[in-house]
mmCIF file as Biopython writes it, N, C-alpha, C and O atoms, coordinates in Angstrom:
data_model
#
loop_
_atom_site.group_PDB
_atom_site.id
_atom_site.type_symbol
_atom_site.label_atom_id
_atom_site.label_alt_id
_atom_site.label_comp_id
_atom_site.label_asym_id
_atom_site.label_entity_id
_atom_site.label_seq_id
_atom_site.pdbx_PDB_ins_code
_atom_site.Cartn_x
_atom_site.Cartn_y
_atom_site.Cartn_z
_atom_site.occupancy
_atom_site.B_iso_or_equiv
_atom_site.auth_seq_id
_atom_site.auth_asym_id
_atom_site.pdbx_PDB_model_num
ATOM 1   N N  . MET A ? 1  ? 239.428 -195.576 -189.325 1.0 0.0 1  A 1 
ATOM 2   C CA . MET A ? 1  ? 238.865 -195.710 -188.008 1.0 0.0 1  A 1 
ATOM 3   C C  . MET A ? 1  ? 237.361 -195.877 -188.102 1.0 0.0 1  A 1 
ATOM 4   O O  . MET A ? 1  ? 236.701 -195.278 -188.952 1.0 0.0 1  A 1 
ATOM 5   N N  . ARG A ? 2  ? 236.856 -196.671 -187.247 1.0 0.0 2  A 1 
ATOM 6   C CA . ARG A ? 2  ? 235.428 -196.949 -187.249 1.0 0.0 2  A 1 
ATOM 7   C C  . ARG A ? 2  ? 234.705 -196.018 -186.295 1.0 0.0 2  A 1 
ATOM 8   O O  . ARG A ? 2  ? 235.154 -195.796 -185.170 1.0 0.0 2  A 1 
ATOM 9   N N  . SER A ? 3  ? 233.583 -195.473 -186.749 1.0 0.0 3  A 1 
ATOM 10  C CA . SER A ? 3  ? 232.787 -194.599 -185.898 1.0 0.0 3  A 1 
ATOM 11  C C  . SER A ? 3  ? 231.742 -195.402 -185.165 1.0 0.0 3  A 1 
ATOM 12  O O  . SER A ? 3  ? 231.276 -196.436 -185.645 1.0 0.0 3  A 1 
ATOM 13  N N  . ARG A ? 4  ? 231.383 -194.917 -184.006 1.0 0.0 4  A 1 
ATOM 14  C CA . ARG A ? 4  ? 230.307 -195.509 -183.227 1.0 0.0 4  A 1 
ATOM 15  C C  . ARG A ? 4  ? 229.266 -194.440 -183.019 1.0 0.0 4  A 1 
ATOM 16  O O  . ARG A ? 4  ? 229.592 -193.255 -182.950 1.0 0.0 4  A 1 
ATOM 17  N N  . GLU A ? 5  ? 228.028 -194.838 -182.919 1.0 0.0 5  A 1 
ATOM 18  C CA . GLU A ? 5  ? 226.983 -193.881 -182.609 1.0 0.0 5  A 1 
ATOM 19  C C  . GLU A ? 5  ? 226.717 -193.935 -181.117 1.0 0.0 5  A 1 
ATOM 20  O O  . GLU A ? 5  ? 226.525 -195.007 -180.545 1.0 0.0 5  A 1 
ATOM 21  N N  . VAL A ? 6  ? 226.709 -192.770 -180.497 1.0 0.0 6  A 1 
ATOM 22  C CA . VAL A ? 6  ? 226.497 -192.661 -179.062 1.0 0.0 6  A 1 
ATOM 23  C C  . VAL A ? 6  ? 225.257 -191.814 -178.841 1.0 0.0 6  A 1 
ATOM 24  O O  . VAL A ? 6  ? 225.104 -190.760 -179.459 1.0 0.0 6  A 1 
ATOM 25  N N  . THR A ? 7  ? 224.380 -192.262 -177.975 1.0 0.0 7  A 1 
ATOM 26  C CA . THR A ? 7  ? 223.192 -191.495 -177.622 1.0 0.0 7  A 1 
ATOM 27  C C  . THR A ? 7  ? 223.260 -191.155 -176.153 1.0 0.0 7  A 1 
ATOM 28  O O  . THR A ? 7  ? 223.383 -192.035 -175.301 1.0 0.0 7  A 1 
ATOM 29  N N  . LEU A ? 8  ? 223.178 -189.860 -175.860 1.0 0.0 8  A 1 
ATOM 30  C CA . LEU A ? 8  ? 223.198 -189.396 -174.475 1.0 0.0 8  A 1 
ATOM 31  C C  . LEU A ? 8  ? 221.775 -189.074 -174.061 1.0 0.0 8  A 1 
ATOM 32  O O  . LEU A ? 8  ? 221.075 -188.321 -174.739 1.0 0.0 8  A 1 
ATOM 33  N N  . VAL A ? 9  ? 221.354 -189.645 -172.954 1.0 0.0 9  A 1 
ATOM 34  C CA . VAL A ? 9  ? 219.993 -189.430 -172.463 1.0 0.0 9  A 1 
ATOM 35  C C  . VAL A ? 9  ? 220.082 -189.046 -170.987 1.0 0.0 9  A 1 
ATOM 36  O O  . VAL A ? 9  ? 220.762 -189.710 -170.204 1.0 0.0 9  A 1 
ATOM 37  N N  . ASP A ? 10 ? 219.402 -187.987 -170.622 1.0 0.0 10 A 1 
ATOM 38  C CA . ASP A ? 10 ? 219.334 -187.562 -169.234 1.0 0.0 10 A 1 
ATOM 39  C C  . ASP A ? 10 ? 217.860 -187.365 -168.928 1.0 0.0 10 A 1 
ATOM 40  O O  . ASP A ? 10 ? 217.145 -186.755 -169.723 1.0 0.0 10 A 1 
ATOM 41  N N  . MET A ? 11 ? 217.401 -187.857 -167.814 1.0 0.0 11 A 1 
ATOM 42  C CA . MET A ? 11 ? 215.978 -187.805 -167.481 1.0 0.0 11 A 1 
ATOM 43  C C  . MET A ? 11 ? 215.451 -186.378 -167.549 1.0 0.0 11 A 1 
ATOM 44  O O  . MET A ? 11 ? 216.053 -185.463 -166.986 1.0 0.0 11 A 1 
ATOM 45  N N  . GLY A ? 12 ? 214.339 -186.189 -168.230 1.0 0.0 12 A 1 
ATOM 46  C CA . GLY A ? 12 ? 213.703 -184.881 -168.306 1.0 0.0 12 A 1 
ATOM 47  C C  . GLY A ? 12 ? 214.373 -183.926 -169.274 1.0 0.0 12 A 1 
ATOM 48  O O  . GLY A ? 12 ? 214.087 -182.729 -169.251 1.0 0.0 12 A 1 
ATOM 49  N N  . THR A ? 13 ? 215.250 -184.422 -170.117 1.0 0.0 13 A 1 
ATOM 50  C CA . THR A ? 13 ? 215.939 -183.553 -171.066 1.0 0.0 13 A 1 
ATOM 51  C C  . THR A ? 13 ? 215.862 -184.147 -172.461 1.0 0.0 13 A 1 
ATOM 52  O O  . THR A ? 13 ? 215.235 -185.184 -172.679 1.0 0.0 13 A 1 
ATOM 53  N N  . SER A ? 14 ? 216.497 -183.486 -173.382 1.0 0.0 14 A 1 
ATOM 54  C CA . SER A ? 14 ? 216.505 -183.943 -174.779 1.0 0.0 14 A 1 
ATOM 55  C C  . SER A ? 14 ? 217.560 -185.016 -174.992 1.0 0.0 14 A 1 
ATOM 56  O O  . SER A ? 14 ? 218.402 -185.258 -174.127 1.0 0.0 14 A 1 
ATOM 57  N N  . VAL A ? 15 ? 217.505 -185.645 -176.135 1.0 0.0 15 A 1 
ATOM 58  C CA . VAL A ? 15 ? 218.460 -186.687 -176.517 1.0 0.0 15 A 1 
ATOM 59  C C  . VAL A ? 15 ? 219.415 -186.094 -177.547 1.0 0.0 15 A 1 
ATOM 60  O O  . VAL A ? 15 ? 218.996 -185.413 -178.483 1.0 0.0 15 A 1 
ATOM 61  N N  . LEU A ? 16 ? 220.704 -186.364 -177.360 1.0 0.0 16 A 1 
ATOM 62  C CA . LEU A ? 16 ? 221.732 -185.953 -178.304 1.0 0.0 16 A 1 
ATOM 63  C C  . LEU A ? 16 ? 222.391 -187.214 -178.825 1.0 0.0 16 A 1 
ATOM 64  O O  . LEU A ? 16 ? 222.921 -188.013 -178.053 1.0 0.0 16 A 1 
ATOM 65  N N  . SER A ? 17 ? 222.358 -187.389 -180.117 1.0 0.0 17 A 1 
ATOM 66  C CA . SER A ? 17 ? 222.959 -188.571 -180.716 1.0 0.0 17 A 1 
ATOM 67  C C  . SER A ? 17 ? 224.151 -188.128 -181.551 1.0 0.0 17 A 1 
ATOM 68  O O  . SER A ? 17 ? 224.039 -187.208 -182.361 1.0 0.0 17 A 1 
ATOM 69  N N  . LEU A ? 18 ? 225.299 -188.784 -181.354 1.0 0.0 18 A 1 
ATOM 70  C CA . LEU A ? 18 ? 226.515 -188.416 -182.076 1.0 0.0 18 A 1 
ATOM 71  C C  . LEU A ? 18 ? 227.141 -189.622 -182.736 1.0 0.0 18 A 1 
ATOM 72  O O  . LEU A ? 18 ? 226.952 -190.762 -182.312 1.0 0.0 18 A 1 
ATOM 73  N N  . ARG A ? 19 ? 227.877 -189.346 -183.763 1.0 0.0 19 A 1 
ATOM 74  C CA . ARG A ? 19 ? 228.739 -190.350 -184.349 1.0 0.0 19 A 1 
ATOM 75  C C  . ARG A ? 19 ? 230.142 -189.998 -183.894 1.0 0.0 19 A 1 
ATOM 76  O O  . ARG A ? 19 ? 230.601 -188.871 -184.084 1.0 0.0 19 A 1 
ATOM 77  N N  . ILE A ? 20 ? 230.821 -190.964 -183.292 1.0 0.0 20 A 1 
ATOM 78  C CA . ILE A ? 20 ? 232.108 -190.674 -182.673 1.0 0.0 20 A 1 
ATOM 79  C C  . ILE A ? 20 ? 233.109 -191.764 -183.024 1.0 0.0 20 A 1 
ATOM 80  O O  . ILE A ? 20 ? 232.769 -192.945 -183.107 1.0 0.0 20 A 1 
ATOM 81  N N  . ASP A ? 21 ? 234.331 -191.345 -183.225 1.0 0.0 21 A 1 
ATOM 82  C CA . ASP A ? 21 ? 235.412 -192.266 -183.548 1.0 0.0 21 A 1 
ATOM 83  C C  . ASP A ? 21 ? 235.598 -193.285 -182.415 1.0 0.0 21 A 1 
ATOM 84  O O  . ASP A ? 21 ? 235.526 -192.927 -181.239 1.0 0.0 21 A 1 
ATOM 85  N N  . GLY A ? 22 ? 235.829 -194.521 -182.763 1.0 0.0 22 A 1 
ATOM 86  C CA . GLY A ? 22 ? 235.988 -195.585 -181.774 1.0 0.0 22 A 1 
ATOM 87  C C  . GLY A ? 22 ? 237.105 -195.325 -180.780 1.0 0.0 22 A 1 
ATOM 88  O O  . GLY A ? 22 ? 236.958 -195.618 -179.593 1.0 0.0 22 A 1 
ATOM 89  N N  . GLU A ? 23 ? 238.238 -194.772 -181.254 1.0 0.0 23 A 1 
ATOM 90  C CA . GLU A ? 23 ? 239.355 -194.469 -180.357 1.0 0.0 23 A 1 
ATOM 91  C C  . GLU A ? 23 ? 238.969 -193.399 -179.340 1.0 0.0 23 A 1 
ATOM 92  O O  . GLU A ? 23 ? 239.290 -193.513 -178.157 1.0 0.0 23 A 1 
ATOM 93  N N  . LEU A ? 24 ? 238.283 -192.364 -179.806 1.0 0.0 24 A 1 
ATOM 94  C CA . LEU A ? 24 ? 237.858 -191.294 -178.896 1.0 0.0 24 A 1 
ATOM 95  C C  . LEU A ? 24 ? 236.880 -191.845 -177.866 1.0 0.0 24 A 1 
ATOM 96  O O  . LEU A ? 24 ? 236.967 -191.506 -176.686 1.0 0.0 24 A 1 
ATOM 97  N N  . LEU A ? 25 ? 235.958 -192.684 -178.296 1.0 0.0 25 A 1 
ATOM 98  C CA . LEU A ? 25 ? 235.001 -193.272 -177.364 1.0 0.0 25 A 1 
ATOM 99  C C  . LEU A ? 25 ? 235.724 -194.078 -176.289 1.0 0.0 25 A 1 
ATOM 100 O O  . LEU A ? 25 ? 235.349 -194.021 -175.117 1.0 0.0 25 A 1 
ATOM 101 N N  . GLU A ? 26 ? 236.748 -194.821 -176.671 1.0 0.0 26 A 1 
ATOM 102 C CA . GLU A ? 26 ? 237.516 -195.584 -175.685 1.0 0.0 26 A 1 
ATOM 103 C C  . GLU A ? 26 ? 238.216 -194.661 -174.696 1.0 0.0 26 A 1 
ATOM 104 O O  . GLU A ? 26 ? 238.255 -194.945 -173.499 1.0 0.0 26 A 1 
ATOM 105 N N  . ARG A ? 27 ? 238.769 -193.554 -175.193 1.0 0.0 27 A 1 
ATOM 106 C CA . ARG A ? 27 ? 239.416 -192.593 -174.281 1.0 0.0 27 A 1 
ATOM 107 C C  . ARG A ? 27 ? 238.394 -191.989 -173.336 1.0 0.0 27 A 1 
ATOM 108 O O  . ARG A ? 27 ? 238.674 -191.807 -172.151 1.0 0.0 27 A 1 
ATOM 109 N N  . LEU A ? 28 ? 237.199 -191.674 -173.856 1.0 0.0 28 A 1 
ATOM 110 C CA . LEU A ? 28 ? 236.147 -191.137 -172.999 1.0 0.0 28 A 1 
ATOM 111 C C  . LEU A ? 28 ? 235.738 -192.161 -171.945 1.0 0.0 28 A 1 
ATOM 112 O O  . LEU A ? 28 ? 235.507 -191.809 -170.789 1.0 0.0 28 A 1 
ATOM 113 N N  . ARG A ? 29 ? 235.649 -193.416 -172.343 1.0 0.0 29 A 1 
ATOM 114 C CA . ARG A ? 29 ? 235.318 -194.477 -171.380 1.0 0.0 29 A 1 
ATOM 115 C C  . ARG A ? 29 ? 236.380 -194.562 -170.290 1.0 0.0 29 A 1 
ATOM 116 O O  . ARG A ? 29 ? 236.057 -194.718 -169.113 1.0 0.0 29 A 1 
ATOM 117 N N  . ASP A ? 30 ? 237.653 -194.460 -170.687 1.0 0.0 30 A 1 
ATOM 118 C CA . ASP A ? 30 ? 238.744 -194.505 -169.704 1.0 0.0 30 A 1 
ATOM 119 C C  . ASP A ? 30 ? 238.656 -193.331 -168.734 1.0 0.0 30 A 1 
ATOM 120 O O  . ASP A ? 30 ? 238.759 -193.519 -167.522 1.0 0.0 30 A 1 
ATOM 121 N N  . HIS A ? 31 ? 238.465 -192.114 -169.262 1.0 0.0 31 A 1 
ATOM 122 C CA . HIS A ? 31 ? 238.359 -190.928 -168.402 1.0 0.0 31 A 1 
ATOM 123 C C  . HIS A ? 31 ? 237.184 -191.065 -167.444 1.0 0.0 31 A 1 
ATOM 124 O O  . HIS A ? 31 ? 237.299 -190.766 -166.255 1.0 0.0 31 A 1 
ATOM 125 N N  . ALA A ? 32 ? 236.052 -191.521 -167.976 1.0 0.0 32 A 1 
ATOM 126 C CA . ALA A ? 32 ? 234.859 -191.676 -167.142 1.0 0.0 32 A 1 
ATOM 127 C C  . ALA A ? 32 ? 235.081 -192.729 -166.063 1.0 0.0 32 A 1 
ATOM 128 O O  . ALA A ? 32 ? 234.714 -192.521 -164.906 1.0 0.0 32 A 1 
ATOM 129 N N  . ALA A ? 33 ? 235.674 -193.848 -166.431 1.0 0.0 33 A 1 
ATOM 130 C CA . ALA A ? 33 ? 235.903 -194.930 -165.471 1.0 0.0 33 A 1 
ATOM 131 C C  . ALA A ? 33 ? 236.824 -194.479 -164.339 1.0 0.0 33 A 1 
ATOM 132 O O  . ALA A ? 33 ? 236.612 -194.852 -163.185 1.0 0.0 33 A 1 
ATOM 133 N N  . LYS A ? 34 ? 237.840 -193.683 -164.655 1.0 0.0 34 A 1 
ATOM 134 C CA . LYS A ? 34 ? 238.757 -193.182 -163.627 1.0 0.0 34 A 1 
ATOM 135 C C  . LYS A ? 34 ? 238.025 -192.335 -162.587 1.0 0.0 34 A 1 
ATOM 136 O O  . LYS A ? 34 ? 238.454 -192.225 -161.439 1.0 0.0 34 A 1 
ATOM 137 N N  . ARG A ? 35 ? 236.913 -191.743 -163.015 1.0 0.0 35 A 1 
ATOM 138 C CA . ARG A ? 35 ? 236.139 -190.887 -162.112 1.0 0.0 35 A 1 
ATOM 139 C C  . ARG A ? 35 ? 234.906 -191.599 -161.556 1.0 0.0 35 A 1 
ATOM 140 O O  . ARG A ? 35 ? 234.104 -191.007 -160.835 1.0 0.0 35 A 1 
ATOM 141 N N  . GLY A ? 36 ? 234.772 -192.876 -161.902 1.0 0.0 36 A 1 
ATOM 142 C CA . GLY A ? 36 ? 233.620 -193.644 -161.434 1.0 0.0 36 A 1 
ATOM 143 C C  . GLY A ? 36 ? 232.317 -193.162 -162.049 1.0 0.0 36 A 1 
ATOM 144 O O  . GLY A ? 36 ? 231.267 -193.209 -161.408 1.0 0.0 36 A 1 
ATOM 145 N N  . MET A ? 37 ? 232.384 -192.701 -163.281 1.0 0.0 37 A 1 
ATOM 146 C CA . MET A ? 37 ? 231.217 -192.137 -163.955 1.0 0.0 37 A 1 
ATOM 147 C C  . MET A ? 37 ? 230.896 -192.935 -165.213 1.0 0.0 37 A 1 
ATOM 148 O O  . MET A ? 37 ? 231.723 -193.690 -165.725 1.0 0.0 37 A 1 
ATOM 149 N N  . SER A ? 38 ? 229.669 -192.747 -165.694 1.0 0.0 38 A 1 
ATOM 150 C CA . SER A ? 38 ? 229.320 -193.280 -167.013 1.0 0.0 38 A 1 
ATOM 151 C C  . SER A ? 38 ? 229.871 -192.319 -168.069 1.0 0.0 38 A 1 
ATOM 152 O O  . SER A ? 38 ? 230.169 -191.163 -167.768 1.0 0.0 38 A 1 
ATOM 153 N N  . VAL A ? 39 ? 230.004 -192.798 -169.289 1.0 0.0 39 A 1 
ATOM 154 C CA . VAL A ? 39 ? 230.453 -191.932 -170.383 1.0 0.0 39 A 1 
ATOM 155 C C  . VAL A ? 39 ? 229.477 -190.773 -170.532 1.0 0.0 39 A 1 
ATOM 156 O O  . VAL A ? 39 ? 229.895 -189.631 -170.727 1.0 0.0 39 A 1 
ATOM 157 N N  . GLN A ? 40 ? 228.195 -191.054 -170.443 1.0 0.0 40 A 1 
ATOM 158 C CA . GLN A ? 40 ? 227.186 -190.007 -170.568 1.0 0.0 40 A 1 
ATOM 159 C C  . GLN A ? 40 ? 227.404 -188.914 -169.534 1.0 0.0 40 A 1 
ATOM 160 O O  . GLN A ? 40 ? 227.438 -187.732 -169.874 1.0 0.0 40 A 1 
ATOM 161 N N  . ASP A ? 41 ? 227.552 -189.303 -168.274 1.0 0.0 41 A 1 
ATOM 162 C CA . ASP A ? 41 ? 227.748 -188.312 -167.214 1.0 0.0 41 A 1 
ATOM 163 C C  . ASP A ? 41 ? 229.043 -187.539 -167.407 1.0 0.0 41 A 1 
ATOM 164 O O  . ASP A ? 41 ? 229.088 -186.330 -167.179 1.0 0.0 41 A 1 
ATOM 165 N N  . TYR A ? 42 ? 230.092 -188.230 -167.827 1.0 0.0 42 A 1 
ATOM 166 C CA . TYR A ? 42 ? 231.373 -187.566 -168.047 1.0 0.0 42 A 1 
ATOM 167 C C  . TYR A ? 42 ? 231.260 -186.523 -169.159 1.0 0.0 42 A 1 
ATOM 168 O O  . TYR A ? 42 ? 231.729 -185.396 -169.003 1.0 0.0 42 A 1 
ATOM 169 N N  . VAL A ? 43 ? 230.644 -186.892 -170.273 1.0 0.0 43 A 1 
ATOM 170 C CA . VAL A ? 43 ? 230.510 -185.965 -171.403 1.0 0.0 43 A 1 
ATOM 171 C C  . VAL A ? 43 ? 229.635 -184.779 -171.014 1.0 0.0 43 A 1 
ATOM 172 O O  . VAL A ? 43 ? 229.971 -183.635 -171.320 1.0 0.0 43 A 1 
ATOM 173 N N  . ILE A ? 44 ? 228.522 -185.040 -170.347 1.0 0.0 44 A 1 
ATOM 174 C CA . ILE A ? 44 ? 227.639 -183.948 -169.934 1.0 0.0 44 A 1 
ATOM 175 C C  . ILE A ? 44 ? 228.366 -183.016 -168.977 1.0 0.0 44 A 1 
ATOM 176 O O  . ILE A ? 44 ? 228.277 -181.797 -169.116 1.0 0.0 44 A 1 
ATOM 177 N N  . ARG A ? 45 ? 229.084 -183.571 -168.008 1.0 0.0 45 A 1 
ATOM 178 C CA . ARG A ? 45 ? 229.825 -182.730 -167.061 1.0 0.0 45 A 1 
ATOM 179 C C  . ARG A ? 45 ? 230.870 -181.883 -167.781 1.0 0.0 45 A 1 
ATOM 180 O O  . ARG A ? 45 ? 231.057 -180.711 -167.452 1.0 0.0 45 A 1 
ATOM 181 N N  . THR A ? 46 ? 231.546 -182.472 -168.759 1.0 0.0 46 A 1 
ATOM 182 C CA . THR A ? 46 ? 232.554 -181.748 -169.528 1.0 0.0 46 A 1 
ATOM 183 C C  . THR A ? 46 ? 231.913 -180.611 -170.323 1.0 0.0 46 A 1 
ATOM 184 O O  . THR A ? 46 ? 232.451 -179.505 -170.365 1.0 0.0 46 A 1 
ATOM 185 N N  . LEU A ? 47 ? 230.780 -180.873 -170.945 1.0 0.0 47 A 1 
ATOM 186 C CA . LEU A ? 47 ? 230.086 -179.833 -171.702 1.0 0.0 47 A 1 
ATOM 187 C C  . LEU A ? 47 ? 229.594 -178.707 -170.794 1.0 0.0 47 A 1 
ATOM 188 O O  . LEU A ? 47 ? 229.688 -177.531 -171.147 1.0 0.0 47 A 1 
ATOM 189 N N  . ILE A ? 48 ? 229.073 -179.069 -169.633 1.0 0.0 48 A 1 
ATOM 190 C CA . ILE A ? 48 ? 228.599 -178.058 -168.672 1.0 0.0 48 A 1 
ATOM 191 C C  . ILE A ? 48 ? 229.768 -177.193 -168.215 1.0 0.0 48 A 1 
ATOM 192 O O  . ILE A ? 48 ? 229.652 -175.969 -168.149 1.0 0.0 48 A 1 
ATOM 193 N N  . ARG A ? 49 ? 230.890 -177.828 -167.903 1.0 0.0 49 A 1 
ATOM 194 C CA . ARG A ? 49 ? 232.067 -177.088 -167.449 1.0 0.0 49 A 1 
ATOM 195 C C  . ARG A ? 49 ? 232.558 -176.145 -168.538 1.0 0.0 49 A 1 
ATOM 196 O O  . ARG A ? 49 ? 232.891 -174.996 -168.251 1.0 0.0 49 A 1 
ATOM 197 N N  . ASP A ? 50 ? 232.608 -176.609 -169.779 1.0 0.0 50 A 1 
ATOM 198 C CA . ASP A ? 50 ? 233.054 -175.778 -170.893 1.0 0.0 50 A 1 
ATOM 199 C C  . ASP A ? 50 ? 232.104 -174.597 -171.101 1.0 0.0 50 A 1 
ATOM 200 O O  . ASP A ? 50 ? 232.542 -173.468 -171.324 1.0 0.0 50 A 1 
ATOM 201 N N  . ASP A ? 51 ? 230.816 -174.868 -171.027 1.0 0.0 51 A 1 
ATOM 202 C CA . ASP A ? 51 ? 229.814 -173.804 -171.181 1.0 0.0 51 A 1 
ATOM 203 C C  . ASP A ? 51 ? 229.964 -172.780 -170.068 1.0 0.0 51 A 1 
ATOM 204 O O  . ASP A ? 51 ? 229.908 -171.577 -170.324 1.0 0.0 51 A 1 
ATOM 205 N N  . PHE A ? 52 ? 230.156 -173.244 -168.825 1.0 0.0 52 A 1 
ATOM 206 C CA . PHE A ? 52 ? 230.339 -172.330 -167.696 1.0 0.0 52 A 1 
ATOM 207 C C  . PHE A ? 52 ? 231.589 -171.482 -167.903 1.0 0.0 52 A 1 
ATOM 208 O O  . PHE A ? 52 ? 231.556 -170.270 -167.692 1.0 0.0 52 A 1 
ATOM 209 N N  . ASP A ? 53 ? 232.693 -172.110 -168.315 1.0 0.0 53 A 1 
ATOM 210 C CA . ASP A ? 53 ? 233.935 -171.378 -168.532 1.0 0.0 53 A 1 
ATOM 211 C C  . ASP A ? 53 ? 233.750 -170.258 -169.545 1.0 0.0 53 A 1 
ATOM 212 O O  . ASP A ? 53 ? 234.246 -169.150 -169.343 1.0 0.0 53 A 1 
ATOM 213 N N  . GLU A ? 54 ? 233.038 -170.540 -170.637 1.0 0.0 54 A 1 
ATOM 214 C CA . GLU A ? 54 ? 232.793 -169.520 -171.659 1.0 0.0 54 A 1 
ATOM 215 C C  . GLU A ? 54 ? 231.937 -168.383 -171.112 1.0 0.0 54 A 1 
ATOM 216 O O  . GLU A ? 54 ? 232.237 -167.213 -171.350 1.0 0.0 54 A 1 
ATOM 217 N N  . ARG A ? 55 ? 230.871 -168.716 -170.378 1.0 0.0 55 A 1 
ATOM 218 C CA . ARG A ? 55 ? 230.006 -167.673 -169.820 1.0 0.0 55 A 1 
ATOM 219 C C  . ARG A ? 55 ? 230.733 -166.869 -168.759 1.0 0.0 55 A 1 
ATOM 220 O O  . ARG A ? 55 ? 230.552 -165.655 -168.674 1.0 0.0 55 A 1 
ATOM 221 N N  . PHE A ? 56 ? 231.556 -167.528 -167.943 1.0 0.0 56 A 1 
ATOM 222 C CA . PHE A ? 56 ? 232.315 -166.835 -166.917 1.0 0.0 56 A 1 
ATOM 223 C C  . PHE A ? 56 ? 233.305 -165.862 -167.554 1.0 0.0 56 A 1 
ATOM 224 O O  . PHE A ? 56 ? 233.421 -164.717 -167.117 1.0 0.0 56 A 1 
ATOM 225 N N  . GLN A ? 57 ? 234.015 -166.315 -168.581 1.0 0.0 57 A 1 
ATOM 226 C CA . GLN A ? 57 ? 234.983 -165.455 -169.267 1.0 0.0 57 A 1 
ATOM 227 C C  . GLN A ? 57 ? 234.283 -164.242 -169.876 1.0 0.0 57 A 1 
ATOM 228 O O  . GLN A ? 57 ? 234.807 -163.130 -169.806 1.0 0.0 57 A 1 
ATOM 229 N N  . ALA A ? 58 ? 233.117 -164.437 -170.468 1.0 0.0 58 A 1 
ATOM 230 C CA . ALA A ? 58 ? 232.368 -163.317 -171.040 1.0 0.0 58 A 1 
ATOM 231 C C  . ALA A ? 58 ? 231.963 -162.330 -169.948 1.0 0.0 58 A 1 
ATOM 232 O O  . ALA A ? 58 ? 232.009 -161.119 -170.162 1.0 0.0 58 A 1 
ATOM 233 N N  . ALA A ? 59 ? 231.568 -162.837 -168.781 1.0 0.0 59 A 1 
ATOM 234 C CA . ALA A ? 59 ? 231.184 -161.970 -167.668 1.0 0.0 59 A 1 
ATOM 235 C C  . ALA A ? 59 ? 232.383 -161.170 -167.165 1.0 0.0 59 A 1 
ATOM 236 O O  . ALA A ? 59 ? 232.252 -159.985 -166.857 1.0 0.0 59 A 1 
ATOM 237 N N  . VAL A ? 60 ? 233.549 -161.808 -167.081 1.0 0.0 60 A 1 
ATOM 238 C CA . VAL A ? 60 ? 234.764 -161.121 -166.657 1.0 0.0 60 A 1 
ATOM 239 C C  . VAL A ? 60 ? 235.100 -160.010 -167.645 1.0 0.0 60 A 1 
ATOM 240 O O  . VAL A ? 60 ? 235.431 -158.896 -167.239 1.0 0.0 60 A 1 
ATOM 241 N N  . GLU A ? 61 ? 235.017 -160.304 -168.921 1.0 0.0 61 A 1 
ATOM 242 C CA . GLU A ? 61 ? 235.321 -159.301 -169.942 1.0 0.0 61 A 1 
ATOM 243 C C  . GLU A ? 61 ? 234.350 -158.125 -169.870 1.0 0.0 61 A 1 
ATOM 244 O O  . GLU A ? 61 ? 234.765 -156.975 -170.008 1.0 0.0 61 A 1 
ATOM 245 N N  . GLU A ? 62 ? 233.071 -158.399 -169.658 1.0 0.0 62 A 1 
ATOM 246 C CA . GLU A ? 62 ? 232.079 -157.329 -169.526 1.0 0.0 62 A 1 
ATOM 247 C C  . GLU A ? 62 ? 232.357 -156.477 -168.290 1.0 0.0 62 A 1 
ATOM 248 O O  . GLU A ? 62 ? 232.248 -155.251 -168.335 1.0 0.0 62 A 1 
ATOM 249 N N  . THR A ? 63 ? 232.715 -157.128 -167.196 1.0 0.0 63 A 1 
ATOM 250 C CA . THR A ? 63 ? 233.033 -156.392 -165.960 1.0 0.0 63 A 1 
ATOM 251 C C  . THR A ? 63 ? 234.253 -155.505 -166.163 1.0 0.0 63 A 1 
ATOM 252 O O  . THR A ? 63 ? 234.258 -154.345 -165.749 1.0 0.0 63 A 1 
ATOM 253 N N  . GLU A ? 64 ? 235.287 -156.049 -166.799 1.0 0.0 64 A 1 
ATOM 254 C CA . GLU A ? 64 ? 236.485 -155.263 -167.066 1.0 0.0 64 A 1 
ATOM 255 C C  . GLU A ? 64 ? 236.172 -154.085 -167.963 1.0 0.0 64 A 1 
ATOM 256 O O  . GLU A ? 64 ? 236.684 -152.986 -167.753 1.0 0.0 64 A 1 
ATOM 257 N N  . LYS A ? 65 ? 235.331 -154.310 -168.964 1.0 0.0 65 A 1 
ATOM 258 C CA . LYS A ? 65 ? 234.936 -153.233 -169.873 1.0 0.0 65 A 1 
ATOM 259 C C  . LYS A ? 65 ? 234.165 -152.163 -169.105 1.0 0.0 65 A 1 
ATOM 260 O O  . LYS A ? 65 ? 234.397 -150.971 -169.309 1.0 0.0 65 A 1 
ATOM 261 N N  . PHE A ? 66 ? 233.262 -152.566 -168.236 1.0 0.0 66 A 1 
ATOM 262 C CA . PHE A ? 66 ? 232.464 -151.642 -167.430 1.0 0.0 66 A 1 
ATOM 263 C C  . PHE A ? 66 ? 233.347 -150.768 -166.540 1.0 0.0 66 A 1 
ATOM 264 O O  . PHE A ? 66 ? 233.096 -149.575 -166.372 1.0 0.0 66 A 1 
ATOM 265 N N  . HIS A ? 67 ? 234.383 -151.386 -165.976 1.0 0.0 67 A 1 
ATOM 266 C CA . HIS A ? 67 ? 235.283 -150.666 -165.074 1.0 0.0 67 A 1 
ATOM 267 C C  . HIS A ? 67 ? 236.457 -150.010 -165.818 1.0 0.0 67 A 1 
ATOM 268 O O  . HIS A ? 67 ? 237.347 -149.427 -165.200 1.0 0.0 67 A 1 
ATOM 269 N N  . GLY A ? 68 ? 236.444 -150.115 -167.148 1.0 0.0 68 A 1 
ATOM 270 C CA . GLY A ? 68 ? 237.502 -149.488 -167.944 1.0 0.0 68 A 1 
ATOM 271 C C  . GLY A ? 68 ? 238.872 -150.127 -167.790 1.0 0.0 68 A 1 
ATOM 272 O O  . GLY A ? 68 ? 239.897 -149.458 -167.923 1.0 0.0 68 A 1 
ATOM 273 N N  . LEU A ? 69 ? 238.885 -151.422 -167.510 1.0 0.0 69 A 1 
ATOM 274 C CA . LEU A ? 69 ? 240.151 -152.121 -167.286 1.0 0.0 69 A 1 
ATOM 275 C C  . LEU A ? 69 ? 240.717 -152.738 -168.552 1.0 0.0 69 A 1 
ATOM 276 O O  . LEU A ? 69 ? 241.819 -153.285 -168.536 1.0 0.0 69 A 1 
ATOM 277 N N  . THR A ? 70 ? 239.977 -152.658 -169.649 1.0 0.0 70 A 1 
ATOM 278 C CA . THR A ? 70 ? 240.487 -153.256 -170.889 1.0 0.0 70 A 1 
ATOM 279 C C  . THR A ? 70 ? 240.850 -152.203 -171.893 1.0 0.0 70 A 1 
ATOM 280 O O  . THR A ? 70 ? 241.296 -152.528 -172.993 1.0 0.0 70 A 1 
#
């Protein structure tokens, strides 16, 4: 499989450059297109959502620990 280099740029932020498999890039393009988004916006939104999910889960676990529910 051939890799492609993808550079994500968002105004006022840093640049992230990745090497990504061509098939995965096509799937990302398809997912983004279904949502009317660019690949960059789709990937950033996915990363933000994943980061939020992890932080939310950690907060839930801390709350449960505080209340003695675990």
